[in-house]
FIVONU-543301 format. One line per field, with one value per residue: residue number from 1; residue in three letters; x, y, z of N, C-alpha, C in turn. Coordinates in nm, 2 decimals. Layout:
<pts>
pos: NUM/...
code: ala/...
neast: X/...
nnorth: Y/...
nup: Z/...
caeast: X/...
canorth: Y/...
caup: Z/...
ceast: X/...
cnorth: Y/...
cup: Z/...
</pts>
This chain:
<pts>
pos: 1/2/3/4/5/6/7/8/9/10/11/12/13/14/15/16/17/18/19/20/21/22/23/24/25/26/27/28/29/30/31/32/33/34/35/36/37/38/39/40/41/42/43/44/45/46/47/48/49/50/51/52/53/54/55/56/57/58/59/60/61/62/63/64/65/66/67/68/69/70/71/72/73/74/75/76/77/78/79/80/81/82/83/84
code: unk/unk/unk/unk/unk/unk/unk/unk/unk/unk/unk/unk/unk/unk/unk/unk/unk/unk/unk/unk/unk/unk/unk/unk/unk/unk/unk/unk/unk/unk/unk/unk/unk/unk/unk/unk/unk/unk/unk/unk/unk/unk/unk/unk/unk/unk/unk/unk/unk/unk/unk/unk/unk/unk/unk/unk/unk/unk/unk/unk/unk/unk/unk/unk/unk/unk/unk/unk/unk/unk/unk/unk/unk/unk/unk/unk/unk/unk/unk/unk/unk/unk/unk/unk
neast: 0.03/0.21/0.37/0.19/0.06/0.26/0.33/0.15/0.24/0.41/0.69/0.79/0.67/0.46/0.27/0.04/-0.30/-0.27/0.02/0.02/0.12/0.08/0.31/0.46/0.65/0.68/0.85/0.78/0.73/0.77/1.01/1.27/1.26/0.92/0.74/0.49/0.34/0.19/-0.08/-0.27/-0.54/-0.75/-0.96/-0.93/-0.86/-0.75/-0.51/-0.33/-0.04/0.04/0.30/0.24/0.17/-0.02/-0.17/-0.25/-0.48/-0.50/-0.57/-0.81/-0.80/-1.02/-1.08/-0.92/-0.69/-0.68/-0.64/-0.39/-0.26/-0.03/0.05/-0.10/-0.37/-0.44/-0.78/-0.84/-0.98/-0.93/-0.71/-0.36/-0.15/0.16/0.48/0.55
nnorth: -0.11/0.11/0.17/0.22/0.45/0.65/0.70/0.86/1.10/1.35/1.52/1.80/1.97/2.23/2.19/2.35/2.32/2.41/2.38/2.10/2.01/1.85/1.55/1.60/1.45/1.39/1.31/1.08/1.06/0.78/0.73/0.62/0.47/0.53/0.75/1.03/1.07/1.31/1.39/1.57/1.61/1.75/1.81/1.92/1.77/1.63/1.35/1.06/0.91/0.61/0.42/0.17/-0.04/-0.23/-0.31/-0.06/0.16/0.50/0.78/1.03/1.34/1.51/1.69/1.99/2.19/2.16/2.35/2.29/2.26/2.44/2.34/2.16/1.96/1.73/1.58/1.28/1.05/0.70/0.48/0.48/0.25/0.11/0.03/-0.33
nup: 0.00/0.06/-0.15/-0.33/-0.26/-0.28/-0.52/-0.67/-0.51/-0.59/-0.55/-0.37/-0.58/-0.66/-0.87/-1.06/-1.28/-1.51/-1.56/-1.60/-1.90/-2.23/-2.26/-2.04/-1.77/-1.47/-1.14/-0.93/-0.57/-0.46/-0.64/-0.84/-1.18/-1.15/-1.29/-1.34/-1.63/-1.86/-2.09/-2.30/-2.44/-2.70/-2.62/-2.35/-2.18/-1.92/-1.88/-1.68/-1.66/-1.53/-1.40/-1.43/-1.65/-1.81/-1.56/-1.48/-1.57/-1.79/-1.59/-1.54/-1.50/-1.27/-1.09/-1.06/-0.93/-0.62/-0.29/-0.05/0.22/0.16/-0.06/-0.39/-0.47/-0.72/-0.76/-0.92/-1.09/-1.10/-0.87/-0.94/-0.98/-0.90/-1.13/-1.04
caeast: -0.01/0.33/0.38/0.05/0.07/0.39/0.31/0.03/0.25/0.53/0.77/0.88/0.61/0.29/0.18/-0.16/-0.33/-0.21/0.13/0.07/0.15/0.13/0.43/0.49/0.63/0.70/0.91/0.66/0.81/0.87/1.15/1.35/1.17/0.83/0.69/0.39/0.35/0.07/-0.15/-0.36/-0.66/-0.77/-1.08/-0.83/-0.90/-0.62/-0.51/-0.18/-0.03/0.18/0.40/0.20/0.13/-0.12/-0.25/-0.24/-0.55/-0.50/-0.63/-0.89/-0.80/-1.19/-1.09/-0.79/-0.60/-0.74/-0.55/-0.44/-0.15/0.12/0.08/-0.21/-0.41/-0.58/-0.84/-0.86/-1.02/-0.87/-0.58/-0.28/-0.10/0.35/0.54/0.66
canorth: 0.00/0.25/0.23/0.29/0.59/0.77/0.65/1.00/1.21/1.46/1.60/1.97/2.06/2.28/2.22/2.38/2.22/2.48/2.33/2.00/2.03/1.74/1.53/1.65/1.38/1.42/1.20/1.06/1.05/0.65/0.73/0.52/0.47/0.58/0.88/1.00/1.13/1.36/1.37/1.66/1.61/1.91/1.91/1.96/1.67/1.63/1.18/1.03/0.74/0.55/0.30/0.00/-0.07/-0.29/-0.29/0.08/0.23/0.61/0.82/1.12/1.44/1.55/1.81/2.05/2.27/2.17/2.42/2.20/2.27/2.48/2.23/2.15/1.87/1.67/1.44/1.16/0.87/0.59/0.47/0.48/0.13/0.12/-0.10/-0.41
caup: 0.02/0.07/-0.30/-0.40/-0.18/-0.29/-0.68/-0.62/-0.47/-0.67/-0.43/-0.43/-0.67/-0.62/-1.04/-1.11/-1.38/-1.64/-1.58/-1.70/-2.03/-2.32/-2.27/-1.89/-1.67/-1.31/-1.10/-0.77/-0.45/-0.51/-0.67/-0.96/-1.32/-1.14/-1.32/-1.41/-1.75/-1.84/-2.18/-2.27/-2.51/-2.81/-2.53/-2.23/-2.07/-1.92/-1.84/-1.60/-1.73/-1.45/-1.51/-1.42/-1.78/-1.85/-1.46/-1.43/-1.64/-1.70/-1.48/-1.56/-1.42/-1.20/-1.02/-1.10/-0.82/-0.47/-0.23/0.09/0.31/0.10/-0.24/-0.43/-0.54/-0.80/-0.77/-1.05/-1.13/-1.05/-0.84/-1.05/-0.99/-0.95/-1.20/-1.00
ceast: 0.05/0.34/0.30/0.07/0.16/0.36/0.21/0.11/0.40/0.55/0.80/0.80/0.46/0.28/-0.02/-0.21/-0.29/-0.05/0.13/0.02/0.18/0.23/0.50/0.54/0.75/0.76/0.85/0.77/0.86/0.96/1.17/1.23/0.99/0.81/0.57/0.40/0.21/0.01/-0.25/-0.48/-0.67/-0.91/-1.03/-0.86/-0.75/-0.59/-0.33/-0.24/0.04/0.25/0.40/0.15/-0.02/-0.26/-0.28/-0.30/-0.51/-0.58/-0.67/-0.88/-0.96/-1.18/-0.98/-0.77/-0.68/-0.63/-0.56/-0.28/-0.01/0.15/-0.05/-0.22/-0.50/-0.64/-0.86/-0.94/-1.06/-0.75/-0.53/-0.19/0.08/0.36/0.58/0.78
cnorth: 0.12/0.31/0.26/0.42/0.68/0.75/0.80/1.10/1.25/1.54/1.70/2.05/2.11/2.29/2.26/2.32/2.27/2.40/2.14/1.98/1.86/1.73/1.50/1.50/1.40/1.30/1.16/1.06/0.84/0.62/0.65/0.59/0.55/0.68/0.89/1.07/1.17/1.36/1.45/1.63/1.77/1.97/1.98/1.92/1.67/1.45/1.21/0.93/0.75/0.48/0.17/-0.04/-0.12/-0.29/-0.16/0.14/0.41/0.62/0.97/1.21/1.50/1.65/1.87/2.13/2.31/2.21/2.30/2.24/2.32/2.34/2.22/2.02/1.88/1.60/1.36/1.05/0.76/0.60/0.40/0.35/0.12/-0.02/-0.18/-0.43
cup: 0.02/-0.04/-0.33/-0.39/-0.26/-0.39/-0.70/-0.56/-0.55/-0.58/-0.46/-0.50/-0.64/-0.77/-1.04/-1.22/-1.56/-1.70/-1.64/-1.83/-2.10/-2.31/-2.13/-1.82/-1.58/-1.20/-1.00/-0.64/-0.46/-0.53/-0.81/-1.12/-1.26/-1.15/-1.33/-1.55/-1.80/-2.01/-2.19/-2.37/-2.61/-2.67/-2.40/-2.15/-2.04/-1.83/-1.78/-1.67/-1.59/-1.52/-1.53/-1.56/-1.76/-1.71/-1.41/-1.54/-1.68/-1.66/-1.53/-1.42/-1.37/-1.18/-0.96/-0.95/-0.72/-0.40/-0.14/0.12/0.23/-0.06/-0.27/-0.48/-0.64/-0.77/-0.90/-0.99/-1.11/-0.97/-0.94/-0.91/-0.99/-1.01/-1.08/-1.05
</pts>
């Protein structure tokens, strides 16, 4: 469970949804090659690919830019699964 939670945290970054550009890759608290890749559609929807391959479907950004304790939270529609 710890690895799943760490995959959902990008340390030292308070990126607004405007910063989540198409093709952007951000390292997660899990480290290694466990990064998140962002895709932006023509309709401006943001999808997030995790390194879990087939185990982890892309997440859709549902509620962006929620302020929380000197950082930003983005609500997504699924749990991201780390690569094993």
